[in-house]
N, CA and C atoms as an extended XYZ file, in Angstrom:
597
Properties=species:S:1:pos:R:3:atomname:S:1:resname:S:1:resid:I:1 pbc="F F F"
N         9.777      -28.430      -15.992 N   UNK     1
C         9.526      -27.698      -14.748 CA  UNK     1
C        10.795      -26.987      -14.298 C   UNK     1
N        10.615      -25.842      -13.664 N   UNK     2
C        11.771      -25.104      -13.168 CA  UNK     2
C        11.572      -24.764      -11.701 C   UNK     2
N        12.660      -24.737      -10.985 N   UNK     3
C        12.608      -24.402       -9.562 CA  UNK     3
C        12.812      -22.917       -9.306 C   UNK     3
N        12.935      -22.176      -10.395 N   UNK     4
C        13.130      -20.733      -10.245 CA  UNK     4
C        11.916      -20.108       -9.585 C   UNK     4
N        12.194      -19.239       -8.621 N   UNK     5
C        11.117      -18.556       -7.919 CA  UNK     5
C        10.518      -17.486       -8.835 C   UNK     5
N         9.183      -17.437       -8.884 N   UNK     6
C         8.510      -16.448       -9.732 CA  UNK     6
C         8.787      -15.043       -9.218 C   UNK     6
N         8.982      -14.121      -10.138 N   UNK     7
C         9.207      -12.720       -9.774 CA  UNK     7
C         7.904      -12.154       -9.221 C   UNK     7
N         7.985      -11.605       -8.024 N   UNK     8
C         6.805      -10.987       -7.396 CA  UNK     8
C         6.758       -9.521       -7.806 C   UNK     8
N         5.624       -9.127       -8.355 N   UNK     9
C         5.518       -7.786       -8.930 CA  UNK     9
C         4.377       -6.992       -8.292 C   UNK     9
N         4.642       -5.700       -8.114 N   UNK    10
C         3.589       -4.752       -7.726 CA  UNK    10
C         3.340       -3.853       -8.928 C   UNK    10
N         2.091       -3.655       -9.260 N   UNK    11
C         1.734       -2.747      -10.350 CA  UNK    11
C         1.396       -1.382       -9.764 C   UNK    11
N         1.899       -0.343      -10.404 N   UNK    12
C         1.502        1.007       -9.993 CA  UNK    12
C         0.897        1.722      -11.205 C   UNK    12
N        -0.321        2.217      -11.040 N   UNK    13
C        -1.015        2.940      -12.107 CA  UNK    13
C        -1.540        4.253      -11.551 C   UNK    13
N        -1.624        5.239      -12.430 N   UNK    14
C        -2.130        6.547      -11.997 CA  UNK    14
C        -2.790        7.275      -13.154 C   UNK    14
N        -3.909        7.892      -12.859 N   UNK    15
C        -4.500        8.851      -13.781 CA  UNK    15
C        -4.721       10.130      -12.987 C   UNK    15
N        -4.591       11.240      -13.654 N   UNK    16
C        -4.778       12.521      -12.994 CA  UNK    16
C        -6.255       12.867      -12.944 C   UNK    16
N        -6.620       13.660      -11.950 N   UNK    17
C        -8.001       14.148      -11.863 CA  UNK    17
C        -8.319       15.040      -13.057 C   UNK    17
N        -7.275       15.545      -13.729 N   UNK    18
C        -7.465       16.405      -14.897 CA  UNK    18
C        -7.545       15.618      -16.200 C   UNK    18
N        -7.227       14.318      -16.128 N   UNK    19
C        -7.269       13.475      -17.331 CA  UNK    19
C        -8.702       13.046      -17.609 C   UNK    19
N        -9.448       13.920      -18.238 N   UNK    20
C       -10.866       13.675      -18.492 CA  UNK    20
C       -11.066       12.411      -19.329 C   UNK    20
N       -11.939       11.537      -18.837 N   UNK    21
C       -12.297       10.346      -19.600 CA  UNK    21
C       -11.266        9.232      -19.574 C   UNK    21
N       -10.125        9.443      -18.912 N   UNK    22
C        -9.112        8.390      -18.867 CA  UNK    22
C        -9.465        7.376      -17.799 C   UNK    22
N        -9.288        6.125      -18.134 N   UNK    23
C        -9.574        5.034      -17.214 CA  UNK    23
C        -8.262        4.338      -16.894 C   UNK    23
N        -8.017        4.117      -15.623 N   UNK    24
C        -6.763        3.487      -15.210 CA  UNK    24
C        -6.645        2.071      -15.770 C   UNK    24
N        -7.769        1.474      -16.159 N   UNK    25
C        -7.727        0.121      -16.727 CA  UNK    25
C        -6.952        0.069      -18.028 C   UNK    25
N        -6.862        1.193      -18.731 N   UNK    26
C        -6.041        1.222      -19.950 CA  UNK    26
C        -4.600        0.844      -19.621 C   UNK    26
N        -4.151        1.210      -18.433 N   UNK    27
C        -2.799        0.873      -17.991 CA  UNK    27
C        -2.762       -0.532      -17.377 C   UNK    27
N        -3.663       -0.785      -16.424 N   UNK    28
C        -3.592       -2.045      -15.675 CA  UNK    28
C        -3.786       -3.271      -16.559 C   UNK    28
N        -4.663       -3.180      -17.555 N   UNK    29
C        -4.885       -4.329      -18.442 CA  UNK    29
C        -3.598       -4.720      -19.167 C   UNK    29
N        -2.869       -3.714      -19.652 N   UNK    30
C        -1.619       -3.999      -20.363 CA  UNK    30
C        -0.539       -4.512      -19.414 C   UNK    30
N        -0.500       -3.957      -18.212 N   UNK    31
C         0.496       -4.401      -17.232 CA  UNK    31
C         0.233       -5.844      -16.806 C   UNK    31
N        -1.032       -6.173      -16.605 N   UNK    32
C        -1.377       -7.556      -16.222 CA  UNK    32
C        -1.024       -8.538      -17.335 C   UNK    32
N        -1.319       -8.158      -18.565 N   UNK    33
C        -1.029       -9.023      -19.704 CA  UNK    33
C         0.481       -9.252      -19.836 C   UNK    33
N         1.258       -8.171      -19.628 N   UNK    34
C         2.713       -8.280      -19.700 CA  UNK    34
C         3.227       -9.261      -18.642 C   UNK    34
N         2.722       -9.135      -17.415 N   UNK    35
C         3.153      -10.022      -16.330 CA  UNK    35
C         2.800      -11.468      -16.632 C   UNK    35
N         1.628      -11.674      -17.217 N   UNK    36
C         1.201      -13.025      -17.559 CA  UNK    36
C         2.169      -13.658      -18.568 C   UNK    36
N         2.587      -12.874      -19.549 N   UNK    37
C         3.519      -13.380      -20.562 CA  UNK    37
C         4.898      -13.677      -19.977 C   UNK    37
N         5.266      -12.918      -18.935 N   UNK    38
C         6.574      -13.108      -18.306 CA  UNK    38
C         6.541      -14.167      -17.197 C   UNK    38
N         5.337      -14.673      -16.904 N   UNK    39
C         5.139      -15.584      -15.766 CA  UNK    39
C         5.525      -14.917      -14.451 C   UNK    39
N         5.239      -13.619      -14.353 N   UNK    40
C         5.476      -12.873      -13.118 CA  UNK    40
C         4.232      -12.931      -12.249 C   UNK    40
N         4.437      -13.023      -10.966 N   UNK    41
C         3.327      -13.095      -10.025 CA  UNK    41
C         2.970      -11.694       -9.516 C   UNK    41
N         1.755      -11.247       -9.790 N   UNK    42
C         1.302       -9.943       -9.293 CA  UNK    42
C         0.825      -10.128       -7.861 C   UNK    42
N         1.514       -9.480       -6.932 N   UNK    43
C         1.148       -9.628       -5.516 CA  UNK    43
C         0.315       -8.457       -5.007 C   UNK    43
N         0.392       -7.311       -5.705 N   UNK    44
C        -0.359       -6.145       -5.251 CA  UNK    44
C        -0.488       -5.145       -6.393 C   UNK    44
N        -1.632       -4.470       -6.432 N   UNK    45
C        -1.842       -3.407       -7.410 CA  UNK    45
C        -2.145       -2.116       -6.667 C   UNK    45
N        -1.429       -1.062       -7.027 N   UNK    46
C        -1.618        0.250       -6.410 CA  UNK    46
C        -2.122        1.215       -7.478 C   UNK    46
N        -3.182        1.926       -7.160 N   UNK    47
C        -3.776        2.845       -8.131 CA  UNK    47
C        -4.115        4.175       -7.472 C   UNK    47
N        -3.656        5.246       -8.075 N   UNK    48
C        -3.983        6.588       -7.594 CA  UNK    48
C        -4.732        7.351       -8.670 C   UNK    48
N        -5.705        8.139       -8.246 N   UNK    49
C        -6.337        9.110       -9.133 CA  UNK    49
C        -5.964       10.470       -8.560 C   UNK    49
N        -4.818       10.960       -8.971 N   UNK    50
C        -4.267       12.185       -8.395 CA  UNK    50
C        -3.176       12.728       -9.297 C   UNK    50
N        -2.804       13.960       -9.054 N   UNK    51
C        -1.721       14.574       -9.814 CA  UNK    51
C        -0.406       13.882       -9.495 C   UNK    51
N         0.398       13.683      -10.529 N   UNK    52
C         1.711       13.071      -10.337 CA  UNK    52
C         2.751       14.063       -9.863 C   UNK    52
N         2.337       15.311       -9.679 N   UNK    53
C         3.277       16.348       -9.241 CA  UNK    53
C         3.451       16.372       -7.728 C   UNK    53
N         2.708       15.488       -7.041 N   UNK    54
C         2.825       15.397       -5.586 CA  UNK    54
C         3.234       13.997       -5.189 C   UNK    54
N         4.087       13.901       -4.182 N   UNK    55
C         4.550       12.593       -3.736 CA  UNK    55
C         3.743       12.019       -2.596 C   UNK    55
N         2.756       12.779       -2.092 N   UNK    56
C         1.987       12.304       -0.949 CA  UNK    56
C         0.724       11.551       -1.352 C   UNK    56
N         0.736       10.989       -2.572 N   UNK    57
C        -0.392       10.178       -3.019 CA  UNK    57
C        -0.532        8.938       -2.125 C   UNK    57
N        -1.760        8.606       -1.755 N   UNK    58
C        -2.009        7.539       -0.778 CA  UNK    58
C        -1.433        6.200       -1.225 C   UNK    58
N        -1.789        5.753       -2.425 N   UNK    59
C        -1.325        4.457       -2.904 CA  UNK    59
C         0.171        4.468       -3.231 C   UNK    59
N         0.665        5.596       -3.665 N   UNK    60
C         2.090        5.756       -3.957 CA  UNK    60
C         2.908        5.523       -2.690 C   UNK    60
N         2.465        6.148       -1.593 N   UNK    61
C         3.156        5.981       -0.316 CA  UNK    61
C         3.005        4.560        0.216 C   UNK    61
N         1.824        3.976        0.020 N   UNK    62
C         1.607        2.598        0.466 CA  UNK    62
C         2.538        1.641       -0.274 C   UNK    62
N         2.766        1.921       -1.553 N   UNK    63
C         3.660        1.094       -2.352 CA  UNK    63
C         5.082        1.127       -1.784 C   UNK    63
N         5.545        2.320       -1.417 N   UNK    64
C         6.898        2.430       -0.869 CA  UNK    64
C         7.021        1.760        0.497 C   UNK    64
N         5.971        1.850        1.293 N   UNK    65
C         5.992        1.177        2.596 CA  UNK    65
C         6.113       -0.331        2.415 C   UNK    65
N         5.356       -0.868        1.457 N   UNK    66
C         5.427       -2.305        1.172 CA  UNK    66
C         6.788       -2.677        0.585 C   UNK    66
N         7.336       -1.789       -0.246 N   UNK    67
C         8.662       -2.035       -0.834 CA  UNK    67
C         9.724       -2.110        0.261 C   UNK    67
N         9.595       -1.266        1.269 N   UNK    68
C        10.576       -1.266        2.364 CA  UNK    68
C        10.554       -2.583        3.127 C   UNK    68
N         9.419       -3.287        3.055 N   UNK    69
C         9.294       -4.589        3.720 CA  UNK    69
C         9.571       -5.750        2.753 C   UNK    69
N         9.989       -5.399        1.526 N   UNK    70
C        10.301       -6.385        0.475 CA  UNK    70
C         9.127       -7.328        0.202 C   UNK    70
N         7.929       -6.753        0.116 N   UNK    71
C         6.749       -7.561       -0.168 CA  UNK    71
C         6.666       -7.951       -1.638 C   UNK    71
N         7.507       -7.349       -2.463 N   UNK    72
C         7.583       -7.693       -3.879 CA  UNK    72
C         8.993       -7.421       -4.367 C   UNK    72
N         9.313       -7.945       -5.545 N   UNK    73
C        10.665       -7.826       -6.091 CA  UNK    73
C        10.814       -6.648       -7.046 C   UNK    73
N         9.739       -6.308       -7.739 N   UNK    74
C         9.795       -5.287       -8.789 CA  UNK    74
C         8.500       -4.484       -8.820 C   UNK    74
N         8.625       -3.197       -9.151 N   UNK    75
C         7.459       -2.347       -9.399 CA  UNK    75
C         7.372       -2.145      -10.911 C   UNK    75
N         6.212       -2.439      -11.469 N   UNK    76
C         5.981       -2.253      -12.896 CA  UNK    76
C         4.970       -1.124      -13.078 C   UNK    76
N         5.352       -0.118      -13.869 N   UNK    77
C         4.439        0.987      -14.154 CA  UNK    77
C         4.374        1.193      -15.661 C   UNK    77
N         3.311        1.853      -16.110 N   UNK    78
C         3.066        1.986      -17.546 CA  UNK    78
C         4.103        2.894      -18.203 C   UNK    78
N         4.410        4.036      -17.570 N   UNK    79
C         5.456        4.948      -18.048 CA  UNK    79
C         5.938        5.770      -16.862 C   UNK    79
N         7.103        6.368      -16.989 N   UNK    80
C         7.702        7.089      -15.871 CA  UNK    80
C         6.826        8.237      -15.392 C   UNK    80
N         6.119        8.898      -16.314 N   UNK    81
C         5.287       10.020      -15.879 CA  UNK    81
C         4.033        9.549      -15.145 C   UNK    81
N         3.713        8.259      -15.230 N   UNK    82
C         2.623        7.714      -14.419 CA  UNK    82
C         3.117        7.495      -12.994 C   UNK    82
N         4.416        7.193      -12.850 N   UNK    83
C         4.993        7.014      -11.518 CA  UNK    83
C         5.145        8.356      -10.826 C   UNK    83
N         5.711        9.334      -11.537 N   UNK    84
C         5.935       10.645      -10.930 CA  UNK    84
C         6.114       11.724      -11.990 C   UNK    84
N         5.560       12.897      -11.689 N   UNK    85
C         5.775       14.081      -12.519 CA  UNK    85
C         6.277       15.228      -11.645 C   UNK    85
N         6.966       14.874      -10.563 N   UNK    86
C         7.431       15.869       -9.592 CA  UNK    86
C         8.676       16.618      -10.057 C   UNK    86
N         9.283       16.143      -11.110 N   UNK    87
C        10.548       16.721      -11.552 CA  UNK    87
C        11.596       15.629      -11.585 C   UNK    87
N        12.651       15.866      -12.329 N   UNK    88
C        13.671       14.825      -12.521 CA  UNK    88
C        14.353       14.445      -11.214 C   UNK    88
N        14.692       15.439      -10.402 N   UNK    89
C        15.403       15.165       -9.142 CA  UNK    89
C        14.560       14.271       -8.229 C   UNK    89
N        13.299       14.646       -8.021 N   UNK    90
C        12.425       13.871       -7.141 CA  UNK    90
C        12.175       12.475       -7.696 C   UNK    90
N        11.973       12.382       -9.017 N   UNK    91
C        11.733       11.083       -9.644 CA  UNK    91
C        12.946       10.176       -9.476 C   UNK    91
N        14.123       10.735       -9.673 N   UNK    92
C        15.360        9.973       -9.467 CA  UNK    92
C        15.453        9.474       -8.025 C   UNK    92
N        15.061       10.325       -7.079 N   UNK    93
C        15.076        9.932       -5.664 CA  UNK    93
C        14.158        8.736       -5.424 C   UNK    93
N        12.991        8.733       -6.064 N   UNK    94
C        12.052        7.616       -5.909 CA  UNK    94
C        12.663        6.316       -6.433 C   UNK    94
N        13.300        6.381       -7.603 N   UNK    95
C        13.920        5.179       -8.181 CA  UNK    95
C        15.061        4.681       -7.304 C   UNK    95
N        15.849        5.605       -6.785 N   UNK    96
C        16.969        5.218       -5.928 CA  UNK    96
C        16.486        4.651       -4.592 C   UNK    96
N        15.346        5.157       -4.134 N   UNK    97
C        14.767        4.645       -2.896 CA  UNK    97
C        14.346        3.190       -3.075 C   UNK    97
N        13.736        2.872       -4.208 N   UNK    98
C        13.370        1.483       -4.492 CA  UNK    98
C        14.609        0.598       -4.536 C   UNK    98
N        15.646        1.099       -5.195 N   UNK    99
C        16.903        0.346       -5.291 CA  UNK    99
C        17.481        0.079       -3.906 C   UNK    99
N        17.422        1.085       -3.031 N   UNK   100
C        17.942        0.942       -1.671 CA  UNK   100
C        17.171       -0.126       -0.891 C   UNK   100
N        15.894       -0.289       -1.215 N   UNK   101
C        15.083       -1.320       -0.564 CA  UNK   101
C        15.337       -2.704       -1.160 C   UNK   101
N        16.109       -2.746       -2.251 N   UNK   102
C        16.346       -4.017       -2.919 CA  UNK   102
C        15.218       -4.403       -3.855 C   UNK   102
N        14.443       -3.406       -4.285 N   UNK   103
C        13.314       -3.621       -5.178 CA  UNK   103
C        13.621       -3.013       -6.544 C   UNK   103
N        13.361       -3.765       -7.593 N   UNK   104
C        13.602       -3.277       -8.941 CA  UNK   104
C        12.431       -2.466       -9.462 C   UNK   104
N        12.590       -1.912      -10.647 N   UNK   105
C        11.514       -1.151      -11.284 CA  UNK   105
C        11.600       -1.331      -12.791 C   UNK   105
N        10.447       -1.216      -13.439 N   UNK   106
C        10.413       -1.370      -14.895 CA  UNK   106
C         9.258       -0.559      -15.461 C   UNK   106
N         9.533        0.142      -16.560 N   UNK   107
C         8.496        0.857      -17.293 CA  UNK   107
C         8.026       -0.026      -18.446 C   UNK   107
N         6.719       -0.166      -18.572 N   UNK   108
C         6.148       -0.993      -19.641 CA  UNK   108
C         6.401       -0.390      -21.018 C   UNK   108
N         6.270        0.928      -21.147 N   UNK   109
C         6.370        1.569      -22.465 CA  UNK   109
C         7.774        2.079      -22.790 C   UNK   109
N         8.654        2.115      -21.795 N   UNK   110
C        10.011        2.637      -22.008 CA  UNK   110
C        11.011        1.523      -21.692 C   UNK   110
N        11.366        0.761      -22.701 N   UNK   111
C        12.197       -0.428      -22.501 CA  UNK   111
C        13.535       -0.133      -21.828 C   UNK   111
N        14.055        1.066      -22.071 N   UNK   112
C        15.359        1.425      -21.497 CA  UNK   112
C        15.277        1.664      -19.994 C   UNK   112
N        14.064        1.876      -19.465 N   UNK   113
C        13.902        2.177      -18.050 CA  UNK   113
C        13.582        0.896      -17.292 C   UNK   113
N        14.653        0.164      -16.996 N   UNK   114
C        14.533       -1.159      -16.387 CA  UNK   114
C        15.743       -1.346      -15.474 C   UNK   114
N        15.499       -1.493      -14.179 N   UNK   115
C        16.608       -1.594      -13.226 CA  UNK   115
C        17.463       -2.835      -13.454 C   UNK   115
N        16.931       -3.808      -14.198 N   UNK   116
C        17.701       -5.012      -14.510 CA  UNK   116
C        18.195       -5.007      -15.953 C   UNK   116
N        17.877       -3.953      -16.687 N   UNK   117
C        18.239       -3.889      -18.097 CA  UNK   117
C        19.650       -3.391      -18.337 C   UNK   117
N        20.097       -3.516      -19.574 N   UNK   118
C        21.481       -3.152      -19.917 CA  UNK   118
C        21.699       -1.634      -19.905 C   UNK   118
N        20.613       -0.858      -19.999 N   UNK   119
C        20.762        0.599      -20.030 CA  UNK   119
C        20.601        1.243      -18.662 C   UNK   119
N        20.448        0.421      -17.618 N   UNK   120
C        20.154        0.959      -16.298 CA  UNK   120
C        21.124        2.057      -15.863 C   UNK   120
N        22.411        1.755      -15.869 N   UNK   121
C        23.403        2.720      -15.391 CA  UNK   121
C        23.427        3.980      -16.249 C   UNK   121
N        23.247        3.805      -17.558 N   UNK   122
C        23.252        4.960      -18.460 CA  UNK   122
C        22.051        5.859      -18.182 C   UNK   122
N        20.879        5.253      -18.001 N   UNK   123
C        19.664        6.032      -17.749 CA  UNK   123
C        19.762        6.765      -16.422 C   UNK   123
N        20.223        6.069      -15.385 N   UNK   124
C        20.376        6.706      -14.066 CA  UNK   124
C        21.374        7.851      -14.146 C   UNK   124
N        22.452        7.637      -14.907 N   UNK   125
C        23.455        8.692      -15.072 CA  UNK   125
C        22.874        9.927      -15.751 C   UNK   125
N        22.068        9.696      -16.788 N   UNK   126
C        21.425       10.812      -17.500 CA  UNK   126
C        20.455       11.533      -16.579 C   UNK   126
N        19.614       10.765      -15.860 N   UNK   127
C        18.651       11.366      -14.938 CA  UNK   127
C        19.365       12.176      -13.857 C   UNK   127
N        20.475       11.639      -13.351 N   UNK   128
C        21.230       12.346      -12.312 CA  UNK   128
C        21.793       13.666      -12.837 C   UNK   128
N        22.294       13.652      -14.085 N   UNK   129
C        22.836       14.872      -14.696 CA  UNK   129
C        21.745       15.912      -14.907 C   UNK   129
N        20.594       15.448      -15.440 N   UNK   130
C        19.470       16.365      -15.660 CA  UNK   130
C        18.963       16.907      -14.331 C   UNK   130
N        18.905       16.045      -13.312 N   UNK   131
C        18.445       16.473      -11.988 CA  UNK   131
C        19.361       17.541      -11.406 C   UNK   131
N        20.666       17.348      -11.604 N   UNK   132
C        21.632       18.330      -11.103 CA  UNK   132
C        21.409       19.685      -11.769 C   UNK   132
N        21.211       19.666      -13.086 N   UNK   133
C        20.969       20.915      -13.814 CA  UNK   133
C        19.646       21.556      -13.384 C   UNK   133
N        18.655       20.712      -13.103 N   UNK   134
C        17.350       21.207      -12.640 CA  UNK   134
C        17.501       21.931      -11.310 C   UNK   134
N        18.299       21.359      -10.407 N   UNK   135
C        18.516       21.981       -9.093 CA  UNK   135
C        19.295       23.288       -9.228 C   UNK   135
N        20.260       23.308      -10.155 N   UNK   136
C        21.044       24.534      -10.372 CA  UNK   136
C        20.135       25.642      -10.893 C   UNK   136
N        19.278       25.302      -11.859 N   UNK   137
C        18.351       26.303      -12.408 CA  UNK   137
C        17.390       26.817      -11.343 C   UNK   137
N        16.916       25.908      -10.484 N   UNK   138
C        16.010       26.299       -9.408 CA  UNK   138
C        16.712       27.253       -8.453 C   UNK   138
N        17.959       26.920       -8.114 N   UNK   139
C        18.742       27.775       -7.226 CA  UNK   139
C        18.959       29.156       -7.837 C   UNK   139
N        19.232       29.175       -9.149 N   UNK   140
C        19.436       30.455       -9.846 CA  UNK   140
C        18.159       31.287       -9.847 C   UNK   140
N        17.004       30.620      -10.031 N   UNK   141
C        15.718       31.343      -10.025 CA  UNK   141
C        15.424       31.914       -8.648 C   UNK   141
N        15.718       31.140       -7.603 N   UNK   142
C        15.491       31.614       -6.230 CA  UNK   142
C        16.375       32.815       -5.933 C   UNK   142
N        17.657       32.710       -6.320 N   UNK   143
C        18.596       33.814       -6.096 CA  UNK   143
C        18.151       35.064       -6.836 C   UNK   143
N        17.714       34.896       -8.080 N   UNK   144
C        17.238       36.034       -8.870 CA  UNK   144
C        15.991       36.649       -8.245 C   UNK   144
N        15.096       35.786       -7.747 N   UNK   145
C        13.875       36.267       -7.110 CA  UNK   145
C        14.156       37.040       -5.846 C   UNK   145
N        15.106       36.566       -5.045 N   UNK   146
C        15.478       37.268       -3.809 CA  UNK   146
C        16.137       38.611       -4.112 C   UNK   146
N        16.980       38.621       -5.171 N   UNK   147
C        17.635       39.880       -5.563 CA  UNK   147
C        16.597       40.906       -6.013 C   UNK   147
N        15.611       40.449       -6.764 N   UNK   148
C        14.550       41.358       -7.220 CA  UNK   148
C        13.734       41.868       -6.034 C   UNK   148
N        13.415       40.972       -5.106 N   UNK   149
C        12.649       41.366       -3.927 CA  UNK   149
C        13.401       42.410       -3.107 C   UNK   149
N        14.713       42.217       -3.019 N   UNK   150
C        15.530       43.164       -2.258 CA  UNK   150
C        15.508       44.537       -2.918 C   UNK   150
N        15.601       44.551       -4.265 N   UNK   151
C        15.550       45.819       -4.999 CA  UNK   151
C        14.224       46.536       -4.792 C   UNK   151
N        13.164       45.729       -4.631 N   UNK   152
C        11.829       46.297       -4.453 CA  UNK   152
C        11.501       46.561       -2.988 C   UNK   152
N        12.495       46.346       -2.131 N   UNK   153
C        12.305       46.639       -0.711 CA  UNK   153
C        11.577       45.568        0.067 C   UNK   153
N        11.500       44.372       -0.509 N   UNK   154
C        10.854       43.268        0.200 CA  UNK   154
C        11.907       42.288        0.684 C   UNK   154
N        11.579       41.527        1.725 N   UNK   155
C        12.500       40.504        2.222 CA  UNK   155
C        11.831       39.142        2.075 C   UNK   155
N        12.644       38.114        1.806 N   UNK   156
C        12.128       36.756        1.711 CA  UNK   156
C        11.483       36.423        0.385 C   UNK   156
N        11.366       37.414       -0.511 N   UNK   157
C        10.848       37.120       -1.834 CA  UNK   157
C         9.345       37.245       -1.979 C   UNK   157
N         8.608       37.265       -0.870 N   UNK   158
C         7.156       37.383       -0.952 CA  UNK   158
C         6.685       38.484       -0.007 C   UNK   158
N         5.579       39.140       -0.366 N   UNK   159
C         5.013       40.119        0.559 CA  UNK   159
C         4.610       39.417        1.849 C   UNK   159
N         4.832       40.060        2.977 N   UNK   160
C         4.512       39.465        4.261 CA  UNK   160
C         3.001       39.387        4.446 C   UNK   160
N         2.522       38.207        4.838 N   UNK   161
C         1.101       38.021        5.084 CA  UNK   161
C         0.829       38.300        6.554 C   UNK   161
N        -0.078       39.228        6.816 N   UNK   162
C        -0.412       39.586        8.193 CA  UNK   162
C        -1.727       38.923        8.559 C   UNK   162
N        -1.666       38.042        9.548 N   UNK   163
C        -2.847       37.323        9.998 CA  UNK   163
C        -2.931       37.445       11.516 C   UNK   163
N        -4.096       37.764       12.010 N   UNK   164
C        -4.248       37.926       13.457 CA  UNK   164
C        -4.358       36.563       14.141 C   UNK   164
N        -3.743       36.489       15.311 N   UNK   165
C        -3.783       35.252       16.086 CA  UNK   165
C        -5.206       34.928       16.507 C   UNK   165
N        -5.992       35.974       16.777 N   UNK   166
C        -7.378       35.744       17.206 CA  UNK   166
C        -8.193       35.071       16.102 C   UNK   166
N        -7.895       35.424       14.849 N   UNK   167
C        -8.593       34.818       13.714 CA  UNK   167
C        -8.233       33.337       13.611 C   UNK   167
N        -6.949       33.041       13.807 N   UNK   168
C        -6.487       31.648       13.774 CA  UNK   168
C        -7.149       30.853       14.891 C   UNK   168
N        -7.180       31.446       16.101 N   UNK   169
C        -7.778       30.779       17.257 CA  UNK   169
C        -9.269       30.512       17.028 C   UNK   169
N        -9.956       31.476       16.429 N   UNK   170
C       -11.388       31.347       16.172 CA  UNK   170
C       -11.671       30.163       15.244 C   UNK   170
N       -10.852       30.043       14.188 N   UNK   171
C       -11.019       28.934       13.243 CA  UNK   171
C       -10.680       27.599       13.903 C   UNK   171
N        -9.624       27.597       14.740 N   UNK   172
C        -9.216       26.372       15.441 CA  UNK   172
C       -10.303       25.913       16.394 C   UNK   172
N       -10.976       26.872       17.048 N   UNK   173
C       -12.060       26.544       17.975 CA  UNK   173
C       -13.247       25.909       17.258 C   UNK   173
N       -13.325       26.131       15.940 N   UNK   174
C       -14.399       25.538       15.142 CA  UNK   174
C       -14.053       24.118       14.698 C   UNK   174
N       -12.870       23.654       15.123 N   UNK   175
C       -12.456       22.289       14.787 CA  UNK   175
C       -11.757       22.156       13.453 C   UNK   175
N       -11.362       23.290       12.863 N   UNK   176
C       -10.672       23.267       11.575 CA  UNK   176
C        -9.189       22.954       11.810 C   UNK   176
N        -8.619       22.091       10.981 N   UNK   177
C        -7.220       21.678       11.158 CA  UNK   177
C        -6.257       22.810       10.820 C   UNK   177
N        -5.015       22.673       11.310 N   UNK   178
C        -3.987       23.685       11.047 CA  UNK   178
C        -3.700       23.824        9.556 C   UNK   178
N        -3.730       22.698        8.852 N   UNK   179
C        -3.483       22.729        7.403 CA  UNK   179
C        -4.578       23.521        6.691 C   UNK   179
N        -5.835       23.245        7.065 N   UNK   180
C        -6.972       23.937        6.443 CA  UNK   180
C        -6.978       25.427        6.774 C   UNK   180
N        -6.615       25.745        8.029 N   UNK   181
C        -6.542       27.155        8.433 CA  UNK   181
C        -5.475       27.873        7.615 C   UNK   181
N        -4.313       27.224        7.488 N   UNK   182
C        -3.220       27.811        6.713 CA  UNK   182
C        -3.615       28.072        5.283 C   UNK   182
N        -4.299       27.098        4.674 N   UNK   183
C        -4.748       27.242        3.287 CA  UNK   183
C        -5.744       28.391        3.155 C   UNK   183
N        -6.649       28.473        4.115 N   UNK   184
C        -7.693       29.502        4.088 CA  UNK   184
C        -7.122       30.907        4.266 C   UNK   184
N        -6.104       31.020        5.117 N   UNK   185
C        -5.546       32.340        5.431 CA  UNK   185
C        -4.282       32.676        4.639 C   UNK   185
N        -3.785       31.707        3.884 N   UNK   186
C        -2.604       31.969        3.065 CA  UNK   186
C        -1.296       31.946        3.819 C   UNK   186
N        -1.244       31.140        4.879 N   UNK   187
C        -0.004       30.995        5.651 CA  UNK   187
C         0.317       29.510        5.778 C   UNK   187
N         1.504       29.201        6.261 N   UNK   188
C         1.903       27.799        6.387 CA  UNK   188
C         1.279       27.157        7.621 C   UNK   188
N         1.249       25.820        7.596 N   UNK   189
C         0.757       25.068        8.754 CA  UNK   189
C         1.597       25.365        9.983 C   UNK   189
N         2.920       25.517        9.787 N   UNK   190
C         3.816       25.793       10.913 CA  UNK   190
C         3.499       27.143       11.558 C   UNK   190
N         3.146       28.118       10.728 N   UNK   191
C         2.784       29.438       11.261 CA  UNK   191
C         1.543       29.323       12.138 C   UNK   191
N         0.551       28.572       11.643 N   UNK   192
C        -0.680       28.373       12.404 CA  UNK   192
C        -0.378       27.683       13.733 C   UNK   192
N         0.416       26.603       13.673 N   UNK   193
C         0.765       25.839       14.881 CA  UNK   193
C         1.514       26.715       15.883 C   UNK   193
N         2.452       27.511       15.379 N   UNK   194
C         3.239       28.387       16.255 CA  UNK   194
C         2.361       29.418       16.946 C   UNK   194
N         1.466       30.049       16.156 N   UNK   195
C         0.567       31.055       16.721 CA  UNK   195
C        -0.344       30.472       17.795 C   UNK   195
N        -0.860       29.277       17.527 N   UNK   196
C        -1.744       28.629       18.502 CA  UNK   196
C        -0.997       28.291       19.796 C   UNK   196
N         0.266       27.868       19.627 N   UNK   197
C         1.080       27.535       20.811 CA  UNK   197
C         1.364       28.793       21.631 C   UNK   197
N         1.620       29.889       20.936 N   UNK   198
C         1.894       31.156       21.624 CA  UNK   198
C         0.651       31.669       22.346 C   UNK   198
N        -0.514       31.416       21.724 N   UNK   199
C        -1.765       31.870       22.322 CA  UNK   199
C        -2.111       31.076       23.572 C   UNK   199
């Protein structure tokens, strides 16, 4: 017998709405079996059926809220792209956020991606370097886009969208949310909110 406290684990699984015929159980079954072999205690399972390119996934956010309360010791996911496909910088931020909460992370299929493993610092260093280059490339693309827009006589990089306040008000009176109005008219939620406040 051992007095060691069992590692409390949260499982995170995700399939995309575009992954035709994929069942999240392909991931969860293997994750559960792995935990059983390690004598890890599964305290919660989080599952999203959504694109990994967005961070506002319901279960993804719930997992981080629970992590902030230290409801588990480690997050186990099938592979890094199941956790996030938002880009290297954003993915690195997610891993660092877990670390800041005092919660570890482990990829089932990528042995090197383990916050308690010997490659942890090397992997984080590589991800940080790639993330930095990703941000530099993004900045260069934005600068190039603005320069092109300026040459073409446009400002801000995009053609200005002209939307009447009365149209926004009419949709709002129908009970449609600012986000939905913005999507429908091709403007931001903030633009809709500002126009309504001015009206």
